[in-house]
C-alpha positions as CSV (number, residue, x, y, z in Angstrom):
1,M,0.0,-0.1,0.0
2,V,2.8,2.4,0.8
3,P,4.0,2.3,-2.9
4,R,0.4,3.3,-4.1
5,V,0.7,6.2,-2.0
6,Q,4.0,7.3,-2.8
7,Q,3.2,7.1,-6.5
8,A,0.0,9.2,-5.9
9,A,2.1,11.9,-4.0
10,A,4.4,11.7,-6.8
11,S,1.8,11.9,-9.5
12,A,0.4,15.0,-7.3
13,V,3.6,16.8,-7.6
14,D,4.1,16.2,-11.2
15,D,0.8,17.7,-11.9
16,A,1.4,20.6,-9.7
17,R,4.6,21.2,-11.6
18,L,2.6,21.5,-14.7
19,R,0.1,23.5,-13.8
20,L,2.8,26.0,-12.4
21,L,4.6,25.7,-15.8
22,L,1.2,26.5,-17.8
23,A,1.1,29.3,-15.5
24,T,4.3,31.1,-16.0
25,E,3.4,33.0,-19.0
26,D,0.2,34.3,-17.6
27,A,2.4,35.4,-14.6
28,V,5.1,37.1,-16.7
29,V,2.1,39.3,-18.5
30,V,1.2,40.3,-15.2
31,L,4.3,41.3,-14.1
32,E,5.2,43.3,-17.6
33,T,1.7,44.7,-17.1
34,L,2.5,46.1,-13.9
35,M,6.1,47.1,-14.8
36,D,4.6,49.2,-17.5
37,E,1.4,50.3,-15.9
38,G,1.4,50.0,-12.1
39,Q,-0.3,53.0,-10.1
40,S,3.0,53.8,-8.4
41,E,6.3,54.2,-8.7
42,A,7.2,51.4,-6.3
43,V,4.9,48.5,-7.9
44,R,6.7,49.6,-11.3
45,L,9.8,49.2,-9.7
46,R,9.3,45.8,-7.9
47,A,7.9,44.4,-11.0
48,A,11.0,45.5,-13.3
49,V,13.2,43.8,-10.4
50,E,11.3,40.8,-10.5
51,I,11.4,40.2,-13.9
52,L,15.4,41.1,-13.9
53,D,15.7,38.5,-11.1
54,R,13.9,35.7,-13.1
55,A,16.2,36.8,-15.9
56,G,19.2,35.8,-14.0
57,I,20.2,39.7,-13.4
58,R,20.7,40.8,-9.8
59,G,21.4,44.0,-8.3
60,G,25.1,45.0,-8.1
61,V,25.9,42.1,-10.5
62,E,28.1,43.3,-13.6
63,I,26.5,42.7,-16.8
64,R,28.5,41.6,-19.7
65,P,27.9,41.5,-23.5
66,L,27.7,37.9,-24.7
67,P,30.3,36.6,-27.1
68,A,29.7,36.5,-30.6
69,Q,29.2,32.8,-30.8
70,E,27.0,32.8,-27.5
71,S,23.2,32.9,-27.8
72,P,21.1,34.0,-25.0
73,S,19.0,30.8,-25.8
74,D,22.0,28.9,-25.4
75,V,22.9,31.0,-22.1
76,L,19.5,30.2,-20.7
77,Q,19.5,26.4,-21.5
78,Q,23.0,26.1,-19.6
79,R,21.7,27.7,-16.8
80,L,17.9,25.7,-16.7
81,R,20.6,22.4,-17.1
82,P,20.9,20.6,-13.5
83,S,24.3,20.8,-12.0
84,P,25.9,17.7,-11.4
85,A,26.0,18.3,-8.0
86,A,21.8,18.5,-7.9
87,C,21.6,15.3,-9.5
88,P,21.8,12.2,-7.2
89,S,24.1,9.6,-8.4
90,S,22.8,6.1,-9.3
């Protein structure tokens, strides 16, 4: 019975992750709207900071131009790959 409970729990987590992934585009649209049309400067600033944080640009971090052979897509894919330390060894 325990394996069935574990399988159900894993399935519930997978379903939740999928729902979150599907909601990300809407969340980005909300942040963009708040950044552009927020009622106060504080709201617009916070939305802009959140967008920059999610893009991997933190305050006080130097932004470097990408080398010609390095595309933003490649950089993003590399950042999204799990690190070897995060993957349990078999």
